[in-house]
C-alpha positions in Angstrom: 94.4 123.9 79.5 91.1 123.0 81.3 88.3 120.8 80.1 87.9 121.2 76.4 91.6 120.7 75.5 92.2 118.0 77.9 89.3 115.9 76.7 90.3 116.4 73.1 93.8 115.3 74.0 92.5 112.2 75.9 90.5 111.1 72.8 93.5 111.8 70.5 95.7 109.6 72.6 93.4 106.7 72.0 94.8 106.6 68.5 98.3 106.1 69.8 97.7 103.1 72.1 95.2 100.3 71.9 95.6 99.2 75.5 95.1 100.9 78.8 96.9 98.3 80.8 100.7 98.9 80.5 101.5 95.3 81.5 99.0 93.5 79.3 100.8 90.6 77.6 98.8 91.0 74.4 100.6 93.2 71.8 99.0 96.6 71.2 98.5 97.8 67.7 101.5 99.8 66.3 101.0 103.4 65.3 104.2 104.9 63.7 105.3 108.4 63.3 104.4 108.1 59.6 100.8 108.8 60.5 101.0 110.9 63.7 103.0 113.8 65.1 103.5 115.7 61.9 102.3 119.1 63.1 102.7 121.1 66.3 99.0 121.3 66.8 98.6 117.6 66.6 101.5 117.1 69.1 99.9 119.7 71.5 96.6 117.8 71.4 98.4 114.5 72.1 100.2 116.1 75.1 96.8 116.9 76.6 96.2 113.2 76.6 99.2 112.7 78.9 97.9 115.3 81.2 94.5 113.6 81.2 96.0 110.5 82.7 97.2 112.5 85.7 93.7 113.9 86.3 91.7 110.7 86.6 90.3 109.6 90.0 92.6 106.6 90.2 95.7 108.7 90.1 96.0 112.3 91.3 92.3 113.2 91.0 91.4 111.3 94.2 93.0 107.9 95.0 96.5 109.1 95.8 95.3 111.6 98.3 92.3 109.7 99.7 92.4 105.9 99.7 96.2 105.8 99.6 97.2 108.6 102.0 98.7 106.3 104.6 98.1 106.9 108.3 100.7 108.9 110.1 101.0 111.3 113.0 99.3 114.0 110.8 97.0 112.4 108.3 94.6 109.8 109.8 91.7 107.6 109.0 90.1 105.3 111.6 89.2 101.7 111.2 87.2 99.4 113.5 87.9 96.0 112.1 89.5 93.7 114.6 90.8 91.2 112.1 93.1 91.3 109.1 91.6 92.8 105.9 92.2 92.4 102.2 92.2 96.0 101.3 93.0 98.4 104.1 96.2 100.1 103.0 96.0 103.1 105.4 96.5 100.8 108.3 99.1 98.6 106.5 96.8 95.7 106.2 96.1 94.2 102.8 96.8 91.3 100.4 97.6 90.9 96.7 93.9 90.8 96.1 93.6 94.5 97.1 91.4 96.3 94.7 92.9 99.7 95.7 96.4 98.6 94.9 95.4 97.1 91.6 93.5 100.3 90.5 96.4 102.5 91.5 99.0 100.3 89.8 97.0 100.0 86.6 96.2 103.7 86.4 99.8 104.7 87.0 101.2 102.3 84.4 98.5 103.5 82.0 99.9 107.0 82.5 103.4 105.7 82.0 102.4 104.0 78.7 100.7 107.1 77.3 103.6 109.2 78.3 106.1 106.7 76.7 104.0 106.7 73.5 104.0 110.5 73.3 107.8 110.8 74.0 108.7 108.0 71.5 106.5 109.4 68.8 107.8 113.0 69.3 111.4 111.8 69.3 110.7 110.1 66.0 108.7 112.9 64.4 110.0 114.4 61.2 109.6 117.9 62.6 111.4 117.2 65.9 114.6 118.9 64.7 116.4 122.2 65.5 115.7 123.2 61.9 111.9 123.3 62.6 110.8 126.9 63.2 108.9 126.0 66.4 111.4 123.5 67.8 111.4 125.3 71.1 107.7 124.6 71.5 108.3 120.9 70.8 111.2 120.6 73.4 108.9 122.3 75.9 106.2 119.7 75.3 108.8 116.9 75.5 109.8 118.2 78.9 106.2 118.3 80.1 105.6 114.7 79.1 108.8 113.6 80.8 107.8 115.3 84.1 104.3 113.7 83.9 106.0 110.3 83.4 108.2 111.0 86.4 105.2 111.8 88.5 103.7 108.4 87.7 106.9 106.6 88.3 107.5 108.5 91.5 104.3 107.1 93.1 105.2 103.6 91.9 108.6 103.8 93.5 107.3 105.1 96.8 104.5 102.5 97.1 106.2 99.4 95.5 110.0 100.0 95.6 111.5 97.8 92.8 109.2 98.0 89.8 108.8 97.0 86.2 110.4 99.8 84.2 110.8 101.1 80.7 111.2 104.5 79.0 109.8 103.2 75.7 106.3 102.2 74.7 105.3 98.6 74.6 104.9 98.5 70.8 108.4 99.9 70.3 110.1 97.3 72.5 107.7 94.4 72.1 108.5 93.6 75.7 105.2 92.7 77.3 106.6 91.6 80.6 109.2 94.1 81.7 111.9 92.9 84.1 111.8 94.1 87.7 114.3 97.0 88.0 116.0 98.1 91.2 114.5 101.4 92.6 117.9 103.1 92.7 118.4 102.5 89.0 114.9 103.7 88.2 115.4 106.9 90.2 118.8 107.5 88.5 117.4 107.0 85.0 114.3 109.2 85.6 116.4 112.0 87.2 118.9 111.9 84.3 116.0 112.0 81.8 114.6 115.2 83.5 118.1 116.7 83.8 118.4 116.4 80.0 114.9 117.9 79.4 115.1 120.9 81.8 117.5 123.1 79.8 115.1 123.0 76.8 112.0 124.0 78.7 110.4 127.4 79.4 110.1 129.2 82.6 106.6 129.7 84.2 106.5 133.4 83.0 106.9 132.3 79.4 104.0 129.8 79.4 100.6 131.2 78.6 98.8 128.8 81.0 101.2 129.6 83.8 101.4 127.0 86.6 98.7 124.9 85.0 101.4 123.7 82.6 104.7 122.2 83.6 107.6 124.6 83.5 111.3 124.5 83.7 111.0 125.3 87.5 108.5 122.4 87.8 111.0 120.1 86.1 113.8 121.2 88.5 111.4 120.7 91.4 110.5 117.2 90.3 114.2 116.4 90.1 114.7 117.7 93.6 111.7 115.8 95.0 112.8 112.5 93.4 116.5 112.9 94.3 115.6 113.7 98.0 113.5 110.6 98.3 116.0 108.4 96.4 118.8 109.4 98.8 116.8 108.5 101.9 115.7 105.3 103.5 113.2 102.9 102.1 112.0 99.4 102.9 114.0 96.8 100.9 113.9 93.0 100.7 116.6 91.4 102.8 117.3 87.7 103.0 116.2 86.2 106.3 113.7 89.0 107.0 110.1 88.6 106.1 109.4 92.4 105.8 112.9 93.4 104.9 114.6 96.4 106.5 115.1 100.1 106.1 118.2 100.9 104.1 119.7 103.8 102.2 121.4 103.5 98.8 125.2 103.4 98.7 125.3 106.6 96.7 122.9 108.4 99.0 125.0 111.6 99.1 125.0 111.9 95.3 121.2 112.0 95.4 121.2 114.6 98.1 123.6 116.7 96.1 121.3 116.6 93.1 118.3 117.5 95.3 120.2 120.4 96.8 121.4 121.8 93.5 118.1 121.6 91.7 116.1 123.0 94.6 118.6 125.8 94.7 118.1 126.4 90.9 114.4 127.0 91.7 115.2 129.4 94.5 117.8 131.3 92.5 115.4 131.7 89.6 113.3 134.1 91.7 110.1 133.2 89.8 108.2 132.0 92.9 107.7 133.4 96.3 105.6 133.1 99.5 103.9 136.5 99.2 100.2 135.5 99.7 99.0 134.4 103.1 99.1 130.6 103.6 95.3 130.2 103.6 94.9 132.3 100.4 96.9 129.7 98.3 94.1 127.2 98.9 91.2 129.6 98.9 92.3 130.9 95.5 92.4 127.3 94.2 88.8 126.8 95.5 87.8 130.0 93.5 89.6 128.9 90.3 92.2 131.7 90.6 95.6 130.7 89.3 98.7 132.4 90.9 101.7 131.8 88.7 104.4 133.6 90.7 103.5 132.6 94.3 103.7 129.3 96.1 102.2 126.9 93.4 104.9 125.7 90.9 102.6 123.2 89.1 98.9 122.9 89.6 97.0 119.9 88.3 94.4 121.6 86.0 91.2 119.9 86.9 87.9 120.8 85.1 84.6 121.6 86.8 82.0 118.9 86.6 84.5 116.6 85.0 87.5 115.8 87.2 89.1 116.3 90.6 87.7 115.5 94.0 89.6 118.4 95.6 87.4 120.4 98.0 84.9 117.5 98.1 87.0 115.0 100.0 88.8 117.7 101.9 87.4 120.3 104.2 84.4 120.0 106.5 81.5 117.7 105.6 78.3 119.1 104.3 75.6 116.5 104.2 72.8 116.5 101.6 69.2 115.1 101.4 68.6 113.2 98.1 71.7 114.9 96.6 70.7 118.4 97.4 71.8 120.8 100.1 70.0 123.8 101.5 72.8 126.0 100.3 74.6 126.7 97.0 77.8 124.8 97.8 76.6 121.3 97.5 77.6 118.1 99.3 81.1 117.6 100.6 82.5 114.3 102.1 85.3 115.6 104.2 86.9 112.2 104.3 90.5 113.3 104.2 91.3 114.2 107.8 94.0 114.8 110.4 94.5 113.5 113.9 92.8 115.5 116.7 96.3 116.0 118.2 97.6 117.7 115.1 96.1 121.1 116.3 98.4 121.0 119.4 101.6 121.0 117.3 101.0 124.5 116.2 102.1 127.5 118.2 98.9 129.5 119.1 100.3 132.4 116.9 100.8 130.2 113.9 98.5 131.5 111.1 98.1 128.0 109.7 96.5 126.4 112.8 93.0 127.7 112.7 92.7 127.4 108.9 93.8 123.7 108.7 92.1 122.3 111.8 88.3 122.3 111.5 86.0 121.0 114.2 82.6 121.5 112.6 80.4 120.4 109.7 76.9 120.8 108.3 73.9 118.6 108.7 71.4 118.0 105.9 69.3 121.0 107.2 72.2 123.4 106.8 72.6 123.4 110.6 76.2 123.6 111.7 77.3 120.9 114.1 80.5 120.2 116.1 83.0 117.5 115.1 84.9 116.4 118.2 86.0 112.9 117.7 88.9 110.7 116.6 89.9 113.0 113.7 89.4 116.6 112.6 88.6 117.9 109.1 91.5 119.3 107.0 90.3 122.8 105.9 92.9 123.5 103.3 90.5 123.0 100.5 86.7 123.1 100.5 83.9 123.8 98.1 82.6 126.0 101.0 85.4 128.4 100.4 84.1 129.2 96.9 82.6 132.7 97.0 79.6 132.1 94.8 78.9 128.4 95.4 79.3 125.5 93.0 75.7 124.2 93.0 73.3 122.8 95.6 73.2 119.4 93.9 76.9 119.1 93.2 79.2 116.4 94.7 82.6 115.6 93.4 84.3 116.6 90.1 84.8 120.1 91.5 87.4 121.3 89.0 89.4 122.7 92.0 93.2 122.6 91.2 95.8 121.0 93.4 99.3 122.4 93.7 101.2 119.2 93.1 104.5 121.1 93.4 104.8 124.1 95.8 107.7 126.5 96.4 107.4 125.8 100.1 108.4 122.2 99.5 111.4 123.3 97.5 112.6 125.6 100.2 112.4 122.8 102.8 113.8 120.2 100.4 116.8 122.5 99.8 117.3 122.9 103.6 117.0 119.2 104.2 119.5 118.3 101.5 121.9 121.1 102.5 121.7 120.0 106.1 122.5 116.4 105.2 125.5 117.4 103.1 126.9 120.4 105.1 124.9 120.8 108.3 122.5 123.7 109.1 124.3 126.3 107.1 123.1 129.9 106.8 121.5 129.1 103.4 119.6 126.2 104.9 118.4 128.3 107.8 117.3 131.1 105.5 115.1 128.6 103.5 113.4 127.5 106.7 113.0 131.2 107.8 111.2 132.0 104.5 108.6 129.3 105.2 108.0 130.5 108.8 107.8 134.2 107.9 104.6 133.4 106.0 103.3 131.3 108.9 103.5 134.2 111.5 102.6 137.8 111.7 105.4 140.3 111.2 105.3 141.2 114.9 106.2 137.6 115.8 109.1 137.2 113.4 111.8 138.1 115.9 110.8 135.3 118.2 109.0 132.7 116.0 111.3 133.0 113.0 114.7 134.3 113.8 115.2 133.2 117.4 113.4 129.8 116.7 115.6 129.0 113.7 118.8 130.1 115.5 117.8 127.7 118.3 117.1 124.6 116.2 120.2 125.1 114.0 122.4 124.2 116.9 123.2 120.8 115.4 122.4 118.7 112.3 119.9 116.3 114.0 117.9 119.0 115.7 117.7 121.0 112.5 116.5 118.0 110.6 113.7 117.3 113.1 112.7 121.0 112.9 112.5 120.7 109.1 110.4 117.6 109.3 108.1 119.3 111.8 107.7 122.3 109.5 106.8 119.9 106.7 104.2 118.3 109.0 102.7 121.7 109.6 102.7 122.7 106.0 101.7 119.6 104.0 98.7 117.9 105.8 96.6 116.2 103.2 99.2 116.4 100.4 100.4 112.8 100.7 103.8 113.8 101.9 104.0 113.0 105.6 104.4 109.3 105.5 107.0 109.6 102.7 108.9 112.2 104.7 109.0 109.8 107.6 110.1 106.9 105.5 112.9 108.8 103.9 114.3 109.7 107.3 113.6 106.3 108.9 111.2 107.8 111.4 108.0 106.2 110.3 108.1 103.4 112.9 108.7 105.8 115.8 106.0 108.2 114.8 103.4 105.4 114.4 104.4 103.9 117.7 103.8 107.1 119.6 100.7 108.0 117.5 99.0 104.8 118.7 100.1 105.5 122.3 98.8 109.1 122.1 95.4 107.8 121.2 95.5 105.1 123.8 96.6 107.6 126.5 93.8 110.0 125.8 91.3 107.1 125.6 92.3 105.8 129.0 92.1 109.3 130.4 88.4 109.5 129.3 87.7 107.0 132.1 90.6 107.1 134.5 94.3 108.0 134.5 96.5 106.4 131.8 99.6 104.3 132.5 101.2 106.1 129.6 100.8 109.7 130.8 104.4 110.2 131.8 105.8 108.4 128.8 103.8 110.6 126.4 104.5 113.8 128.3 108.2 113.1 128.0 107.9 112.5 124.2 105.4 115.2 123.3 106.1 117.8 126.0 102.4 117.8 126.6 100.4 116.5 129.5 97.4 115.2 127.6 95.2 114.6 130.7 95.4 118.3 131.4 95.6 119.7 127.9 93.3 117.8 125.6 89.7 119.1 125.4 87.8 116.1 126.5 84.7 118.3 126.3 84.2 121.2 123.8 81.7 123.9 124.5 80.1 125.7 121.7 77.2 128.0 120.6 75.5 129.0 117.3 76.5 132.4 116.0 75.7 134.6 112.9 78.3 134.5 110.2 80.1 137.9 110.7 81.0 137.9 107.0 84.5 139.0 107.7 86.3 135.6 107.4 87.5 136.0 111.0 86.5 132.4 111.7 86.5 130.7 108.3 86.5 131.5 104.7 82.8 131.2 103.9 81.0 134.4 104.7 77.3 133.3 104.5 76.6 130.0 106.1 75.7 130.0 109.9 78.5 129.0 112.2 79.3 127.6 115.6 81.7 129.3 118.0 83.9 127.0 120.0 85.0 128.2 123.5 87.9 125.8 123.8 89.1 124.1 120.6 92.7 123.9 121.8 92.6 123.4 125.6 90.8 121.7 128.4 88.2 123.9 130.0 84.9 124.0 131.8 81.7 125.4 130.5 81.5 129.2 130.5 79.5 130.4 133.4 77.9 133.2 131.5 75.4 133.3 128.6 76.8 133.2 125.0 75.8 136.9 124.6 77.6 138.0 127.8 80.5 135.8 126.9 81.0 137.6 123.6 80.7 141.0 125.3 83.0 140.1 128.1 85.7 138.8 125.7 85.2 141.7 123.2 84.3 139.2 120.5 82.4 140.6 117.4 80.0 137.6 117.2 76.2 137.5 117.7 74.8 134.3 119.3 71.7 132.9 117.5 69.3 130.0 118.2 68.7 126.8 116.2 65.3 128.3 115.2 67.1 131.3 113.7 69.0 128.8 111.5 66.2 126.5 110.4 63.2 128.8 110.6 61.2 126.0 112.1 58.9 126.5 115.1 59.9 123.1 116.3 63.5 124.2 116.7 64.8 125.6 120.0 64.8 129.4 120.4 67.3 129.2 123.3 70.8 130.6 122.9 72.9 128.3 125.2 76.2 126.5 125.3 76.3 123.0 123.9 78.8 120.4 125.1 80.5 117.8 122.9 82.3 115.2 125.0 84.5 112.4 123.8 84.4 108.9 125.2 86.9 106.7 123.6 86.5 103.8 126.2 84.0 101.0 126.2 82.1 100.4 129.4 84.0 97.2 129.9 87.2 99.3 130.5 89.1 99.0 127.2 89.6 101.5 124.4 87.1 101.6 121.5 87.9 99.9 118.2 88.9 103.1 116.5 91.8 103.4 119.0 92.8 99.7 118.9 92.7 98.9 115.2 93.4 102.0 113.1 97.1 101.1 112.8 96.4 97.3 112.8 99.2 96.2 110.5 101.9 97.7 112.6 100.6 98.2 116.1 97.3 97.5 117.8 95.6 96.7 121.0 93.0 94.2 122.1 90.2 93.9 124.7 92.5 92.4 127.3 94.7 95.5 127.5 97.5 93.9 125.4 99.6 96.0 123.0 100.7 94.1 120.0 103.5 95.1 117.7 104.1 93.5 114.3 107.8 92.5 114.3 108.8 91.4 110.8 105.5 89.6 110.2 105.1 88.2 113.7 102.8 89.6 116.4 104.5 90.3 119.7 102.9 91.5 122.9 105.0 94.3 124.3 105.1 96.7 127.2 105.5 100.1 125.6 107.0 101.6 128.8 110.0 99.3 128.7 110.2 98.6 124.9 113.5 99.8 123.2 112.1 102.4 120.9 115.5 102.7 119.2 115.0 99.2 117.9 111.5 99.4 116.5 110.7 97.0 113.6 110.2 98.4 110.1 106.7 99.4 108.9 105.4 97.4 106.0 104.1 100.5 104.0 105.0 98.8 100.7 102.0 97.6 98.8 101.6 94.1 97.3 102.0 93.7 93.5 98.5 93.1 92.3 97.8 89.4 91.8 96.6 90.1 88.2 100.0 91.6 87.3 101.8 88.6 88.7 99.6 86.2 86.8 100.1 88.1 83.5 103.9 88.1 84.1 103.9 84.3 84.0 105.6 84.2 87.4 108.3 86.8 86.6 107.0 89.2 89.2 107.2 87.9 92.8 106.0 89.2 96.0 108.2 90.3 98.8 107.6 91.9 102.2 105.5 88.9 103.5 102.8 89.1 100.8 
């Protein structure tokens, strides 16, 4: 699939639609099936144009997983602005003039329009008939286009709720201002559309490009994902409430049943497994290795030097000087990060913990440095994991694939739907056990898999929370966490406590926090005793065995206490390694840079956090990163947004069971409202 074919398809699709904006009121030129779609090769090329719309930066190439990965108790981006902003979606703070919302809206609808064009033309093609010798190839391509269209619509539904909707191209309907359609109806129609397409599609093993193309299992998986989200809660307009309220559809159980059945179809197909180690799934993607029978069900097929920011926005930062790094991996931004508390949610035996949570980066000199701050790097993807390097002067457009659909998600979706319908049955428990077996060494399975799942399966609510926690540990950086919390009406609670967790640790930087007891009761962690307010580290040679991280050549830092409070080691780095039987060799900064001006000492460095201002209040990153829902001020007030109105609260006495809804819904772009002639109207206080 990769670069050549996708670009050919993208150019070919320009012949099928004269406008890139799906909601443009000017009529596009009409191109009928008399002049297109008369051969399988032509249709295949056109399909690549639909794929191309999913690979651009403003859809799944970057924006959906960077600028629009909303803050949660897992994924986090700080913000220091103390006033309301036009375009800060991660902190729930924006207006209809938001450029981010407009870019995403337009790019998603451009994808919908190209998919609609393809589907309509194929349906009306003279060769789209069972009598055609290669009809099975055409129905497979039809299914691929319908799944891609569902991907675009799924994001629109999650971010906007009720949306303009059509399954036909603009030139076929001549409707240039589509009516707003209720989200439940859109979900139902898209799901039915995929249900009709799936039986005529091929399994992964029958597709030459493997998981870089959409298979029958991927179609089933998309049905399960959409049905699960459709059956859950979402923020809906309600008369008398500025922001609306969280509600489920009346036919919620029907959606959950669909999710359960189609997730089960994927499981029963036995075409995917969790055989490879967790880290290897992402390392293989960074090395352009496609695994078609393991965790990935569908990987977005980006092309090197052309598309995809994966491994550039994720992973540790590597700075460059004038666009060049002193190593062959090139610059990385590392902007997609997690909270510093995320590391503490993993059991110390969890094989995912050390791979995902990264506390270091590289300076322009190639010198490793410690990152101990408001967020940690998400190490699931990084150009640094590539074994041969991608180029010293490279930046984005890495060509690293992203597994848009994973078997892990389907196992946990099955368990969630089954639990909702029938409770924590043996089948639901087994699905969770499969995920945890990969997360722990075989020697730990009796305790951390079997005994753990037996314990959390005591009742429906406990099992659901265990499933959501497992999803939190699995899917950091994959734009799932906030959607999972919305679906289960837990977003408000998790943001409330995320804010207080930051606030508590900030106060403990200077004195004791008034929220220590409250947070210990909620988290089961005494943060004043557990959080590493200072980390102690030293430079070491790369042992080349991937025991610390996947790159085997760049110099490293060894951190004495990444997961616990501690004092500085009382022995030298060399003696420390010997005393603890660690196979690492301390080195000096001069060993790394080769400069006489660099220190030749091998010592412990200390990185201490200070999240408090000298005046005695938390720094702006603590106060304002969740601004649109909960924030603080310089007078020690905590302010909660209650249906559009700021209210000062005392968190220790606030009724957490009655938290207001989070306005995660984005505003409809003002441009779209203007083009609709007033048909589209804002809700949710915009």
